[in-house]
VOGU-3710 file (C-alpha; in Angstrom, 3 decimals, decimal comma):
1> xxxxxxxxxx> 99,660/169,675/196,114  99,832/166,107/195,281  96,554/166,458/193,815  97,895/169,393/191,426  100,938/167,296/190,693  99,012/164,151/189,508  96,343/166,332/187,027  99,604/168,281/185,813  101,044/164,776/185,242  98,168/163,795/183,520
11> xxxxxxxxxx> 97,814/166,558/181,090  101,621/166,543/180,281  100,402/162,684/179,522  97,496/163,319/177,311  98,983/165,993/175,302  102,348/163,820/174,910  99,912/160,873/173,559  97,826/163,138/171,198  101,425/164,659/169,709  102,214/161,013/169,247
21> xxxxxxxxxx> 99,105/159,892/167,611  99,090/163,548/165,508  102,689/162,685/164,182  101,314/159,434/162,772  98,319/160,977/161,434  98,368/161,877/157,381  96,819/162,172/154,298  97,903/159,665/151,065  96,902/160,898/146,902  96,116/158,165/145,025
31> xxxxxxxxxx> 97,430/157,457/142,524  101,085/158,049/144,504  103,335/160,545/143,139  104,093/164,069/143,876  103,782/164,992/140,147  100,882/163,587/137,904  101,338/164,016/133,902  97,712/163,701/132,316  97,241/163,763/128,635  94,399/167,005/127,988
41> xxxxxxxxxx> 90,498/165,188/127,264  91,165/162,831/129,560  89,086/161,734/132,267  91,158/161,194/135,636  89,971/160,371/139,507  92,407/161,405/142,191  91,914/159,737/145,845  92,524/161,555/149,100  92,717/158,899/151,742  93,200/159,631/155,612
51> xxxxxxxxxx> 95,919/157,374/156,830  94,784/157,405/160,929  93,959/155,073/163,642  90,291/156,183/163,837  88,831/157,661/160,371  85,771/158,822/162,234  88,138/161,226/163,905  88,492/163,030/160,336  86,419/166,073/159,809  86,111/168,980/157,144
61> xxxxxxxxxx> 87,941/166,670/154,342  88,153/169,053/151,130  89,996/169,237/148,077  91,599/172,857/147,088  92,240/174,217/143,261  95,403/175,702/142,534  94,143/179,179/143,209  93,411/177,912/146,739  89,474/177,852/146,535  87,234/174,607/147,548
71> xxxxxxxxxx> 86,015/172,440/144,753  82,624/171,812/144,935  81,279/168,257/146,249  78,801/166,328/144,401  77,076/164,121/146,640  76,182/160,883/144,576  74,649/157,664/145,914  75,093/155,291/143,409  78,390/155,059/141,533  79,814/154,993/138,306
81> xxxxxxxxxx> 80,860/158,763/137,963  79,785/158,749/134,315  76,005/158,367/135,540  73,916/161,844/135,924  72,430/163,242/139,109  68,557/163,955/138,474  69,285/164,386/134,842  71,896/167,156/135,060  75,527/166,670/133,543  78,003/166,586/135,858
91> xxxxxxxxxx> 80,486/169,475/135,917  84,155/169,423/134,388  85,802/169,283/138,018  84,135/168,043/141,271  84,661/166,226/144,849  82,676/163,151/146,250  83,625/161,529/149,455  83,369/157,501/149,495  81,830/156,665/152,783  83,334/152,960/152,803
101> xxxxxxxxxx> 86,917/154,334/152,849  86,547/157,865/154,575  88,364/159,083/150,968  87,748/162,084/149,283  87,386/161,688/145,473  88,065/164,450/143,002  87,252/163,891/139,092  88,150/165,324/136,068  85,411/164,631/133,394  87,787/166,188/130,427
111> xxxxxxxxxx> 90,903/167,281/131,608  91,585/170,987/130,127  95,063/172,605/129,942  94,073/175,535/132,050  93,355/172,891/134,914  96,702/172,033/135,200  98,387/173,122/138,674  98,824/171,864/142,456  95,977/170,699/144,207  95,697/170,308/147,810
121> xxxxxxxxxx> 93,507/167,872/149,490  92,954/169,155/153,437  91,475/167,825/157,137  91,525/167,680/160,450  91,878/165,114/162,722  90,500/164,855/166,173  89,282/168,137/166,267  92,810/169,001/166,600  95,343/168,546/163,996  95,695/169,561/160,591
131> xxxxxxxxxx> 96,182/167,155/157,911  97,423/168,391/154,037  98,540/166,513/151,234  99,354/168,112/147,540  99,526/166,773/144,123  101,057/168,701/141,112  98,835/167,462/137,902  100,552/168,450/134,851  98,918/168,482/131,652  100,375/167,157/127,740
141> xxxxxxxxxx> 98,619/166,998/124,777  98,262/163,719/122,505  99,265/163,753/119,027  95,797/165,401/117,188  95,487/165,814/113,678  93,614/168,901/113,733  93,246/169,326/109,492  94,453/166,375/107,994  92,038/165,023/105,800  92,065/161,568/104,314
151> xxxxxxxxxx> 91,449/162,301/100,996  92,613/165,294/99,098  92,312/165,901/95,708  95,385/168,410/93,880  94,479/169,645/90,356  96,936/168,234/87,529  99,363/171,240/87,020  98,590/173,076/89,463  100,994/173,631/93,065  99,215/171,947/96,042
161> xxxxxxxxxx> 99,490/171,290/99,422  98,705/168,272/101,284  97,530/169,408/104,678  98,455/167,770/108,017  98,234/170,206/110,842  99,275/168,527/114,223  98,777/169,581/117,626  100,839/168,224/120,966  102,769/169,085/123,784  105,362/168,515/124,327
171> xxxxxxxxxx> 105,433/169,709/120,671  105,499/167,189/118,017  108,003/166,104/114,887  106,433/165,482/111,412  107,884/163,683/108,480  106,177/162,419/105,111  106,786/159,170/103,356  105,142/158,098/100,020  105,576/154,483/98,932  107,331/153,490/102,705
181> xxxxxxxxxx> 110,013/156,331/101,304  110,609/159,230/103,387  110,007/162,535/101,304  112,480/165,042/101,597  112,274/168,891/100,490  113,390/168,925/97,115  112,269/170,680/93,560  109,010/168,508/93,539  108,547/168,550/97,445  108,654/171,223/99,951
191> xxxxxxxxxx> 107,886/170,100/103,621  106,065/172,930/105,338  104,880/173,555/108,825  101,487/171,952/108,318  101,650/170,454/105,033  103,422/168,748/102,237  103,678/170,831/99,240  103,846/169,196/95,794  104,496/171,797/92,828  103,155/170,958/89,502
201> xxxxxxxxxx> 101,121/167,894/90,395  101,275/165,144/87,681  99,062/161,907/87,445  102,063/160,269/88,997  101,468/161,936/92,509  98,440/159,832/92,676  98,637/157,854/96,085  98,476/157,231/99,647  100,909/159,613/101,526  101,708/159,236/105,382
211> xxxxxxxxxx> 101,756/161,770/107,668  104,101/160,683/110,578  103,876/162,749/113,770  106,256/161,615/117,014  106,812/163,110/120,673  110,007/162,238/121,664  109,691/163,229/125,129  106,571/160,757/125,544  107,667/158,334/123,153  104,047/158,731/121,102
221> xxxxxxxxxx> 103,910/158,204/117,789  101,259/158,595/115,206  100,486/158,104/111,437  97,698/159,409/108,973  97,200/157,834/105,673  96,103/160,886/103,239  94,825/159,671/99,678  96,013/162,065/97,262  93,838/161,916/93,703  94,983/163,951/91,035
231> xxxxxxxxxx> 92,066/165,472/89,511  91,937/167,189/85,895  90,502/170,085/84,776  87,524/168,913/82,020  88,514/169,418/78,306  85,671/169,278/76,048  86,685/167,471/72,651  85,109/166,161/69,498  82,097/168,694/69,260  81,692/169,666/65,660
241> xxxxxxxxxx> 79,675/173,019/64,795  77,982/173,648/63,024  75,741/171,058/63,780  72,890/170,281/60,990  69,428/169,049/62,463  66,165/168,644/60,421  62,709/169,974/61,358  60,150/167,730/62,620  63,021/165,194/63,715  64,306/164,144/66,876
251> xxxxxxxxxx> 67,774/164,296/67,516  70,463/163,924/69,948  73,487/165,964/70,215  76,818/164,510/72,391  78,925/166,766/73,978  81,946/164,636/75,717  84,797/165,839/78,074  87,321/163,864/79,266  88,230/165,132/83,201  88,853/163,351/86,523
261> xxxxxxxxxx> 86,297/162,815/88,120  84,024/162,257/85,292  82,251/165,590/84,753  78,980/166,486/85,026  77,137/168,318/81,908  74,657/170,950/81,599  73,451/172,735/78,218  72,145/176,342/78,039  71,158/178,345/74,667  73,194/181,549/74,385
271> xxxxxxxxxx> 70,720/183,784/73,254  68,393/183,229/76,379  70,681/181,627/78,681  67,828/179,095/79,384  68,948/176,137/81,029  67,689/173,352/78,617  67,550/170,209/81,584  64,315/171,529/82,570  63,034/173,409/78,917  60,211/172,164/77,169
281> xxxxxxxxxx> 61,193/169,623/74,135  64,356/169,555/75,783  66,216/166,489/77,419  69,920/166,875/79,170  71,661/164,009/80,354  73,551/164,901/83,040  76,007/161,956/82,997  76,747/161,173/79,178  76,089/164,919/78,226  73,581/164,148/75,573
291> xxxxxxxxxx> 71,478/166,881/74,562  68,137/165,557/73,055  65,838/168,230/71,062  62,373/166,279/70,164  60,288/167,365/66,941  62,736/170,008/66,003  61,203/173,429/64,443  62,840/176,424/62,950  62,695/178,320/66,258  65,818/175,925/67,537
301> xxxxxxxxxx> 68,072/177,150/65,317  71,228/179,074/67,164  73,906/179,052/69,463  73,956/176,629/72,138  76,537/176,255/74,845  77,622/173,001/76,361  79,105/173,107/80,000  81,209/170,422/81,896  82,093/170,750/85,499  83,897/168,325/87,805
311> xxxxxxxxxx> 85,850/169,408/91,286  88,843/170,609/89,521  87,188/172,863/86,902  84,729/173,989/84,578  85,022/173,629/80,672  82,737/175,761/78,032  82,073/175,122/74,524  79,670/177,137/72,030  78,350/175,077/68,888  76,265/176,214/66,264
321> xxxxxxxxxx> 72,747/174,561/65,379  71,310/174,774/62,036  67,779/173,391/61,364  67,183/171,648/57,781  63,762/172,616/56,462  63,147/169,532/54,471  61,777/170,715/50,923  58,607/171,552/50,323  57,010/172,022/46,622  55,048/175,342/46,646
331> xxxxxxxxxx> 53,792/175,260/43,198  53,800/172,967/39,719  51,354/174,053/37,105  49,698/171,633/34,395  50,334/173,148/31,245  48,879/172,879/27,626  50,638/173,513/24,633  49,908/173,056/20,796  52,566/170,901/18,493  55,668/173,046/17,491
341> xxxxxxxxxx> 55,506/175,502/20,188  57,890/176,347/23,212  56,625/175,641/26,936  58,119/176,223/29,907  57,377/174,059/33,251  57,816/175,615/36,514  58,222/174,255/39,723  58,846/176,076/43,043  60,186/174,762/46,570  60,971/175,902/49,971
351> xxxxxxxxxx> 63,577/174,294/52,122  66,584/175,273/53,979  69,303/175,124/52,722  67,923/176,359/48,935  67,051/173,124/47,637  67,775/171,703/44,040  64,962/170,965/41,514  64,987/167,915/39,487  62,823/167,226/36,699  61,405/163,274/35,328
361> xxxxxxxxxx> 59,277/162,496/33,116  57,251/159,203/34,341  57,877/157,178/31,240  61,714/157,862/31,174  64,305/155,723/32,762  66,362/158,399/34,316  65,867/162,016/35,097  67,029/164,877/33,169  70,362/166,424/34,087  71,198/170,057/34,576
371> xxxxxxxxxx> 71,170/172,120/31,361  71,129/170,921/27,688  70,438/167,277/27,247  72,738/165,277/25,249  69,750/163,280/23,426  67,611/165,958/23,232  68,969/169,711/23,402  65,228/170,730/22,655  65,065/170,055/26,333  66,641/172,380/28,911
381> xxxxxxxxxx> 66,914/172,511/32,739  67,782/175,503/34,532  67,396/176,177/38,734  67,400/179,890/40,145  67,545/179,616/44,000  67,027/182,515/46,304  68,846/182,116/49,499  67,187/185,457/50,941  63,599/183,552/50,611  65,156/179,997/50,408
391> xxxxxxxxxx> 62,803/179,296/47,310  64,223/177,667/44,238  62,142/177,807/40,828  63,130/175,241/38,651  62,343/175,169/35,183  62,145/172,875/32,669  61,963/174,147/28,810  61,040/172,268/26,083  61,640/173,858/22,401  59,386/173,068/19,155
401> xxxxxxxxxx> 57,303/170,371/21,299  55,992/167,229/19,903  53,470/164,670/20,781  55,804/162,756/22,414  56,417/165,263/25,108  53,225/164,760/26,093  52,490/162,741/29,828  53,237/162,937/33,363  56,314/165,128/34,784  57,933/164,761/38,380
411> xxxxxxxxxx> 59,345/167,593/40,158  61,889/166,449/42,828  63,016/169,076/45,343  65,913/167,995/47,764  68,385/169,208/49,818  70,642/167,546/53,006  66,694/167,087/54,688  65,104/165,058/52,144  63,281/164,968/49,022  59,829/165,937/48,439
421> xxxxxxxxxx> 57,966/165,119/44,830  54,866/166,431/42,982  53,910/165,287/39,567  52,581/167,856/36,922  51,236/166,995/33,458  51,901/168,484/30,165  49,172/168,307/27,277  50,791/168,819/23,723  47,822/169,279/21,489  48,131/168,021/17,595
431> xxxxxxxxxx> 45,962/167,257/15,106  44,351/163,514/14,183  47,088/160,837/13,536  46,645/156,993/12,413  49,825/155,917/13,367  48,821/153,532/15,947  46,483/151,762/13,240  48,235/149,269/11,424  47,586/148,940/7,278  46,142/145,808/7,152
441> xxxxxxxxxx> 43,606/144,260/5,031  40,460/143,103/6,603  38,634/139,728/5,040  35,018/138,280/5,094  33,300/135,395/3,361  29,798/134,214/2,481  27,949/137,141/3,910  29,257/137,268/7,347  29,648/140,676/8,955  32,692/142,148/9,987
451> xxxxxxxxxx> 33,609/145,300/11,856  35,972/147,871/10,032  37,582/149,881/13,625  38,718/153,311/13,370  41,146/154,567/16,055  42,324/158,639/15,887  45,238/159,629/18,378  44,878/163,593/19,113  44,228/166,310/21,682  41,847/167,433/21,929
461> xxxxxxxxxx> 39,903/164,296/20,797  39,028/164,116/17,086  35,412/163,389/15,531  35,360/160,602/12,654  33,224/160,384/9,364  33,199/157,363/6,833  33,182/157,061/3,202  32,843/154,557/1,020  34,122/154,726/-2,721  33,482/158,315/-2,419
471> xxxxxxxxxx> 30,495/158,670/-1,227  28,319/158,984/2,235  25,864/156,165/1,204  26,872/154,780/4,621  24,073/156,765/6,321  21,841/155,555/3,801  22,953/151,418/3,765  21,016/149,640/6,187  23,795/147,083/5,854  26,586/149,327/6,943
481> xxxxxxxxxx> 26,107/150,949/10,597  28,261/153,471/12,082  28,943/153,047/16,311  30,881/155,707/17,346  31,917/159,338/16,002  35,412/159,760/17,887  38,378/159,171/18,880  37,036/155,151/17,898  34,419/154,707/15,159  33,505/151,033/14,061
491> xxxxxxxxxx> 31,267/149,969/10,605  29,316/147,018/10,901  29,564/146,086/7,393  27,301/142,865/5,842  28,678/142,309/2,326  25,671/141,239/0,537  27,188/141,219/-2,970  30,836/142,373/-4,234  29,939/146,178/-4,109  30,695/145,956/0,039
501> xxxxxxxxxx> 34,369/144,716/-0,942  35,932/147,675/-1,501  37,571/150,666/0,432  36,486/152,625/3,323  37,764/155,868/4,097  38,009/156,597/7,726  38,009/161,103/8,392  38,991/161,992/11,741  39,044/166,201/12,321  39,739/168,364/15,502
511> xxxxxxxxxx> 40,892/171,991/15,954  44,213/171,596/14,811  43,700/169,825/11,289  42,236/166,532/9,288  43,762/162,763/8,837  42,524/160,060/6,590  42,826/156,412/6,967  41,754/153,706/4,341  40,614/150,135/5,136  40,283/147,670/2,471
521> xxxxxxxxxx> 37,700/145,220/2,702  38,205/141,951/0,517  36,907/138,548/0,003  38,362/135,703/1,354  38,686/132,036/-0,294  39,895/128,661/0,809  43,749/127,852/0,225  45,100/126,478/-2,454  46,930/123,041/-2,374  50,084/121,736/-1,109
531> xxxxxxxxxx> 52,978/123,016/-3,667  55,111/120,097/-2,504  55,159/116,845/-0,531  57,842/114,107/-0,432  58,596/111,426/2,351  61,500/112,697/4,289  61,804/109,736/6,295  60,185/106,488/6,928  59,957/102,996/9,042  58,057/100,235/9,439
541> xxxxxxxxxx> 55,529/101,817/11,540  56,180/105,711/10,924  56,340/108,479/8,052  57,538/111,824/7,968  56,705/114,092/5,048  58,759/117,514/3,782  55,542/119,588/2,995  55,460/123,001/1,456  51,896/125,067/1,774  51,218/127,613/-0,659
551> xxxxxxxxxx> 51,497/131,682/-0,741  48,858/133,364/1,011  48,142/137,050/2,123  49,939/137,656/5,740  46,258/139,313/6,809  44,707/135,646/5,919  46,991/133,439/7,513  47,348/129,318/7,179  45,790/127,377/9,944  47,044/123,848/9,718
561> xxxxxxxxxx> 47,902/121,074/7,623  45,844/117,642/6,848  46,859/114,249/5,994  44,051/111,679/4,469  46,029/108,283/4,849  44,668/104,660/3,895  45,730/100,895/3,059  45,849/100,281/-1,158  42,318/99,226/-2,293  40,383/101,074/0,449
571> xxxxxxxxxx> 38,177/104,126/-0,354  39,033/107,623/0,975  36,196/107,950/2,513  37,508/104,865/5,165  40,651/107,024/5,271  42,181/108,288/8,584  43,005/111,848/9,346  46,105/113,435/10,843  46,283/117,117/11,105  49,379/119,356/12,517
581> xxxxxxxxxx> 49,624/122,826/12,917  51,645/124,864/10,497  55,496/124,308/10,577  55,290/121,322/12,867  57,021/118,156/12,355  54,623/116,141/9,732  55,065/112,741/11,098  52,372/109,708/10,746  52,785/107,004/13,654  51,129/103,527/14,163
591> xxxxxxxxxx> 51,467/102,498/10,426  51,390/98,955/9,935  54,885/97,380/8,027  55,067/96,055/4,540  51,883/97,747/3,871  51,027/99,911/0,869  49,518/103,361/1,765  48,422/106,149/-0,305  48,445/109,808/1,539  46,664/112,972/0,206
601> xxxxxxxxxx> 47,080/116,417/1,665  45,259/119,935/2,164  46,209/123,361/4,003  42,953/125,466/5,983  42,670/128,451/6,889  39,909/130,657/8,261  37,548/130,219/5,288  37,987/126,552/5,641  39,920/123,848/4,230  41,341/124,048/0,632
611> xxxxxxxxxx> 41,437/121,174/-1,960  42,956/117,484/-1,812  46,320/117,122/-3,509  50,137/115,983/-3,953  48,977/112,278/-3,764  52,019/109,839/-2,382  51,701/106,091/-2,771  54,373/104,184/-0,200  54,886/101,016/0,735  56,405/100,585/4,374
621> xxxxxxxxxx> 59,433/98,534/5,152  59,414/95,608/7,144  59,501/94,944/10,652  63,373/95,322/11,901  65,406/96,394/14,915  64,299/100,210/16,562  65,404/103,321/15,303  68,561/104,778/17,052  67,758/107,034/19,980  68,080/110,395/20,093
631> xxxxxxxxxx> 70,138/111,480/23,356  68,428/114,622/24,938  71,679/116,833/25,397  71,348/120,307/27,121  74,488/122,684/26,467  75,564/121,537/23,127  79,149/121,108/23,705  81,247/118,254/23,522  80,597/117,056/26,264  77,619/117,236/29,188
641> xxxxxxxxxx> 78,345/118,222/33,106  76,798/116,159/35,831  75,458/118,364/38,832  76,826/114,972/40,636  80,337/113,565/41,517  79,214/109,757/41,336  76,227/109,599/39,249  74,731/110,826/35,937  71,161/110,478/34,053  70,959/109,609/30,670
651> xxxxxxxxxx> 68,035/110,979/29,004  66,974/110,310/25,065  64,091/110,587/22,812  61,737/107,210/22,518  62,967/105,866/19,045  60,719/104,327/16,762  60,012/100,706/17,243  59,946/99,113/13,329  57,210/97,099/14,032  57,800/95,412/17,482
661> xxxxxxxxxx> 57,620/96,939/20,542  60,762/97,573/22,331  61,569/95,785/25,625  64,957/97,523/27,022  67,338/99,388/26,418  70,988/98,354/26,533  73,577/100,859/28,516  77,509/100,748/28,156  79,476/103,275/29,652  83,307/103,739/29,060
671> xxxxxxxxxx> 86,176/106,338/30,922  87,277/108,493/28,313  90,992/109,883/28,435  91,070/113,317/27,225  94,423/113,726/24,878  95,535/117,041/23,162  91,568/117,415/22,744  90,751/114,555/21,599  88,733/111,586/23,523  90,034/108,216/23,627
681> xxxxxxxxxx> 87,961/105,402/25,248  89,332/103,078/27,615  88,211/99,893/27,162  88,932/98,221/30,209  86,689/100,802/31,873  83,712/99,862/30,099  80,347/98,194/31,754  77,007/97,226/30,564  73,525/97,399/31,821  69,995/96,941/30,904
691> xxxxxxxxxx> 66,865/98,957/31,494  63,691/96,759/30,868  61,657/99,546/32,147  61,069/100,482/28,206  57,845/102,767/29,074  60,601/105,193/30,685  63,466/107,328/28,364  65,760/108,229/31,590  68,102/106,183/33,527  70,552/106,829/36,363
701> xxxxxxxxxx> 74,416/105,555/35,851  75,697/105,240/39,656  79,062/104,724/41,294  81,111/106,401/38,908  84,259/108,611/39,551  84,332/111,871/40,379  86,035/114,571/37,957  86,165/112,283/34,890  84,831/111,937/31,893  82,730/109,081/30,352
711> xxxxxxxxxx> 81,009/108,323/26,920  77,596/106,446/27,161  75,791/104,264/24,029  72,010/103,808/24,474  70,894/100,940/22,124  67,273/100,052/21,723  66,018/96,223/21,417  63,210/95,019/20,469  62,288/91,058/18,882  64,594/91,887/15,824
721> xxxxxxxxxx> 67,329/93,072/17,434  69,404/95,977/18,974  69,010/99,367/17,156  72,022/101,994/16,708  73,719/103,551/19,429  72,982/106,967/20,597  75,733/108,314/21,980  76,791/110,926/24,701  79,802/112,023/26,566  80,102/113,903/29,983
731> xxxxxxxxxx> 82,015/114,365/33,093  80,957/114,166/36,637  81,377/116,670/38,998  84,542/117,335/41,621  84,236/116,503/45,049  81,896/114,593/47,610  78,423/114,824/46,738  75,087/112,982/48,167  73,810/110,251/46,688  70,436/110,714/45,220
741> xxxxxxxxxx> 68,175/107,227/45,119  66,054/107,646/42,192  63,470/104,591/40,733  63,852/103,145/37,908  60,682/100,764/37,255  57,519/102,480/37,278  56,119/103,811/40,779  52,693/102,733/42,516  49,832/103,824/41,276  47,830/105,894/44,093
751> xxxxxxxxxx> 44,601/103,774/43,884  47,146/100,557/44,420  48,339/102,323/47,560  45,064/103,060/48,895  43,901/99,605/48,404  46,847/98,158/50,362  46,491/100,309/53,208  42,548/99,384/53,561  43,462/95,898/53,100  46,337/95,880/55,607
761> xxxxxxxxxx> 43,797/97,746/58,142  40,824/95,229/57,665  43,177/92,698/58,374  44,615/93,970/61,647  40,823/94,705/62,624  39,982/91,257/61,910  42,968/90,102/64,485  42,093/92,602/66,880  38,313/91,012/66,961  39,567/87,295/67,120
771> xxxxxxxxxx> 41,646/88,006/70,248  38,924/89,883/71,620  36,820/86,767/70,896  39,238/84,130/72,258  40,551/86,573/75,322  37,837/88,540/76,542  34,824/87,263/75,000  33,913/90,538/73,343  33,835/91,437/69,705  31,875/91,320/66,673
781> xxxxxxxxxx> 32,924/87,794/65,982  31,562/86,558/70,126  28,247/88,783/69,206  27,295/87,064/66,079  28,106/83,519/68,134  26,237/84,349/70,811  23,468/86,052/68,268  23,262/82,624/66,546  23,305/80,349/69,505  20,473/82,173/71,563
791> xxxxxxxxxx> 17,224/80,527/69,693  14,708/79,268/71,125  13,542/76,344/71,764  10,563/73,835/72,918  10,161/72,716/76,680  11,362/69,176/75,543  14,965/70,299/73,945  15,290/72,632/76,845  14,991/68,798/78,944  17,524/67,699/76,347
801> xxxxxxxxxx> 19,535/70,681/77,289  19,590/70,510/80,463  20,752/66,745/80,303  23,731/67,327/78,114  24,384/70,758/78,046  23,183/71,032/74,466  21,059/73,884/72,573  19,932/73,886/69,514  20,811/74,721/66,466  24,457/74,360/66,793
811> xxxxxxxxxx> 26,649/76,935/65,600  29,984/76,275/63,905  31,518/78,170/66,790  30,450/75,585/69,469  31,803/72,336/67,867  34,626/73,063/70,566  32,107/73,117/73,289  30,554/69,702/72,049  33,945/68,102/71,881  34,725/69,134/75,210
821> xxxxxxxxxx> 31,404/67,720/76,701  32,502/64,509/74,915  30,163/65,163/71,945  30,832/64,816/68,024  28,495/66,343/65,661  28,295/63,898/62,284  26,782/65,674/59,118  24,390/62,559/57,800  24,002/63,821/53,899  22,389/60,433/52,793
831> xxxxxxxxxx> 19,305/61,246/53,058  19,139/64,552/50,966  18,436/66,244/54,248  20,237/68,699/56,277  20,698/66,323/59,367  23,110/66,168/62,071  23,654/63,079/64,517  25,303/63,876/67,948  27,068/60,894/69,386  28,361/60,965/72,934
841> xxxxxxxxxx> 31,313/59,040/73,965  32,729/57,347/76,873  35,127/58,858/79,113  37,112/55,394/78,441  36,909/54,737/74,888  36,298/57,789/72,887  35,792/55,998/69,932  32,882/54,011/71,423  29,868/55,454/70,686  26,545/56,087/73,174
851> xxxxxxxxxx> 23,482/54,309/72,586  22,073/57,842/72,601  22,090/60,119/69,217  20,469/63,011/68,444  19,733/64,259/64,962  18,753/67,791/64,096  17,488/68,336/61,121  16,795/72,455/60,417  12,972/73,210/58,412  13,271/76,300/56,739
861> xxxxxxxxxx> 9,582/78,085/56,999  8,447/80,647/54,673  8,944/85,035/56,192  11,036/85,239/59,607  9,901/81,274/61,144  12,384/79,183/61,401  11,905/75,289/62,638  14,321/72,631/63,761  13,520/68,813/63,845  15,690/66,859/66,287
871> xxxxxxxxxx> 15,723/63,069/67,153  16,831/61,525/69,817  16,458/57,531/70,608  13,078/57,929/68,786  11,321/61,041/69,441  11,556/63,765/66,930  11,358/67,317/68,738  10,356/70,199/66,175  11,627/73,864/67,433  9,913/76,745/65,726
881> xxxxxxxxxx> 11,640/80,390/66,126  9,837/83,512/65,111  10,485/87,324/65,228  7,851/89,463/66,364  9,613/92,745/67,001  11,843/94,351/69,699  9,263/93,814/72,364  8,987/89,934/71,666  10,399/87,528/74,176  12,376/86,144/72,030
//
């Protein structure tokens, strides 16, 4: 009985103890809170942790979803949870058992809205008591911009909605800002549910807009900046139609359009709808819109379309392209017409547009105008264009043609594409003419052969025959020979007697007529005497004549006038001659003062010199001062203009010296003041200079004032005195000018300069050689000294040389060496022989001679041998030198 009571008491105790334990055992879900609010898309972990005395007694732990279904367990050996199991992706929701804490973990990889609800964590403790804990998971949606591009492009002039679709839970509120200011609905803006509508978009709507979303319940705030760039539709501008292009050239046709963003371009040919971007000979620059056509041909004419497109739209425009065909002359035929007849020169040319034809004669300065010509109404130019064939026929009509219409003509066809040329010839046939031959007399004398030439102008060429005195004896006369039958013919005549001095007739014939020309052959004579000769001017050394030559035939002109002159008492065979060309200055120079001279004159032509005549007997005056210098002027005005502002070059003709040479020129110059057109000399400004370079007739006045009038006087001077002055007025230039340096004295001749240069070079060479000889023991002088010193000597000389350090013969350059050795060389010429005594001095007194003396006597042998005699203390030694050859021991 007692046993049963004890057992019952034990059971009751155990049950009471277990109940106490059970009441203390529970589950804890972390994070704490019965309700957990999590955003959609977030990753979350919930931990179910048993709160018991002995966690090992907890079994059968699991998580249940809101529908009460167990959640799959994913057993992981290694954390963290982001890792994969055997390369497989983790499920969206799963559980894991954490061995260290005996906790059961619930994972959400990306929490979704449908996963919201009550989740339960269950377990058993001590195999008896159930453990249970729940957590409510609520989901929220964070602010998300589903349709809100950061760059949006409205089109100018359109209505446009700036999209900004926002998603969130709890529902968000959205507002808009522009440039930091809040936008409200008005005439321009309309705030819609998911957009901001802009009415009639303008360029000023460009900018950054802020789409701002807020959730009051959660306090969440997000902003999305949206850049709005207003685009404009392309608009093509400046495309001119029609457009002319030239056949054969490469052209570029621009197409320009404005728009935003910059449009891209393409071209198509309207009739074929061919895209020209990849067509042969065509090129399209998509960025600039330039259409390039290479080697344009006629088939390229037609309508083309330029297309400009961007994000805002497309613009198209058509252009008509016309191909200009350069003119091409198809025909310009040479023509022949007889003088006095009418003729038409036709020129046909093709081109597009139809070309215009212009005619021009090559020898004329200008082309013919269309219609009648003002200077010659015989010439008419007409154009006959045919637009259907693109051919123009130009006609140059010449009525009543003359021989002057003969020649080369040029047809020019031109249109907007260019010009083409072609030459044609018009030959005007006419009877022979001698218009190009002058009516001149042919002269011969002393049976000299002469040529009579006849040239006939005609088309066709004429044949020429000759008659003499009305008969045809030319063919049989051996003294008259004919060369050429036309259009040029020459008679070679040898006039043996007066019968040949007659008229020769040249007769030219062709199919259009006959023409004659007479050539007169006359016998030429020497000219007659001078008609008049008188003295015009004379000085002590010169004389000038006025001479009137005799009349002569124009075809036999005078050539020269000669003068013979002699001193009184001389015969004419001793006279001197002076010859002048006709119409020159007849002056004889270099006469002697106070001397009587006789002069006579004669005239020459091609035949020879005429008879002497018109004798003049004159006495030259005595010596006196020179004649007045004739100033050389250039402008012929009242005054000369200097090209410099501070100097002027005087120039004069050297005057006659009148018996005594000119030794200088005196130049005096003064400033002038111009008053009412007259010049007044300012005496206090006068300066005088002398130029003793009398060979020159130019002198530079320097250091003058600019823009100033001057007068200059030049007087020539000889021993007899000064001449009368030559006067000139001049004006210096304005402003500053670089001074030009001029030589007043004769320049050094080229030969003198060359001689000076050569002399300087020789001096430099000698100086360099002396320096080399003294410093480096080299050079020509050193070589000569060494050569002269190295002479053969006999044995006794060698002994003497070893004793005193002498070598014979002593050259002049060894004098220093001798002095250094204490030896003085004294030349002894008393005996009449070339003997040199060498005296050696003591170191104490240089004037005291030694007892030892040497005398050197050179002995010159014939040939190349040379002997030298030396006397030393009564002994005489002779050294002989001879040159054997290049291999000699010497």
